[in-house]
N, C-alpha and C positions, 0 to 999 in steps of 0.2 A: 504494500500500500504506500502511496505517496505521503501518507500521514506520518510515516516513520521518520523521525528526525534525521536530516541529512540525506535522505533517499531521493528527494525531488530532483536536484540538479544532476545527479548521476544518471537517473532514469531518463530525464528529458534529453540529455546528451545522446543516449543510446537511441531514443526515438528519432531525434533529428538525423543521426547518421543513417538509420534504417530508411527514413523517407528519402534521403539523398540517394542511397544505394538502389532503392526500388525504382526511382525515377530513371536512373542510369540504365538499369537492367531492362525495364519494361519499355521505356520511351527512347533510350539511347541518348538522353540529354539531361543536363542538370535541371533542377527545379527552376521554374520560371519566376525568379525573384530579382528585383532591381538590384539587390546587393550581391547577386551571384551565387546564392545557395543558402543552405540552412545555417552556415557559420555566422552569418550576419544577422540572423533573426534575433529578436528580443523575446526571451522566454520569461514567463511570469507564473508564479504559483500564488494562489489566492490566500494561502495561510489557513487560518482557523475558520474562514467563511465557506470552505468547500464541503459540501455534503459528503458524508462517508457512508458506504453501504455497510449493513450489519452482517449480511450473509456472504457466502462465497460464490453465489450464482447470479448476482445482479450486476456484475461489472459491465456487461454489454449495454444494459439498460441505462446505467449511469453515464457511460461513455456517449451514448446517443443523446441523452439529456444535456450533457455538457456541450457537445458539438452544436446542438440546436440553439442553446442559450448564447454561445459565443458567436454563432453565425448571425444572430439577431442583434449583436452588439450589446447584449445585456451586461450590466456591471455586477450583478449579484446572481447567485444561483438560489432559486427559491423552491427547490424540491428536496425531498428527503426519502428515506426508506419507506415511509408511510405512503408514498405516491407510486411505488413500483408497479402495482397492478394496473393503475390508471395509465401509467407511462407505457407498459407493455401493450395494452389495448390500443393506445394511440399509434405506437410504432406499427402494429399489425395493420391498422386501418390505413396508415400512410403508405405502407408497402402494397396493399391491395388496391389502392385508389388509382 
């Protein structure tokens, strides 16, 4: 979990490198960033305001919820473990629409 002290920056670095490698492998080119790739990206972790999952099976639901909130430019994450069933239903409907 990224909630583990000190884990965030290490994991984010691995994600960034994976994204860069996937782009090179699948598209044959670096990520299309004005700064030339993930090395120039500014990464941030929200600290204590990031909802944490309680179980070990909801990580995909939380990832989708984080991605949706970030894509909308939201500054706060306003969901919790209590919202998982509703979020699962919404993801299902979005995929079937």
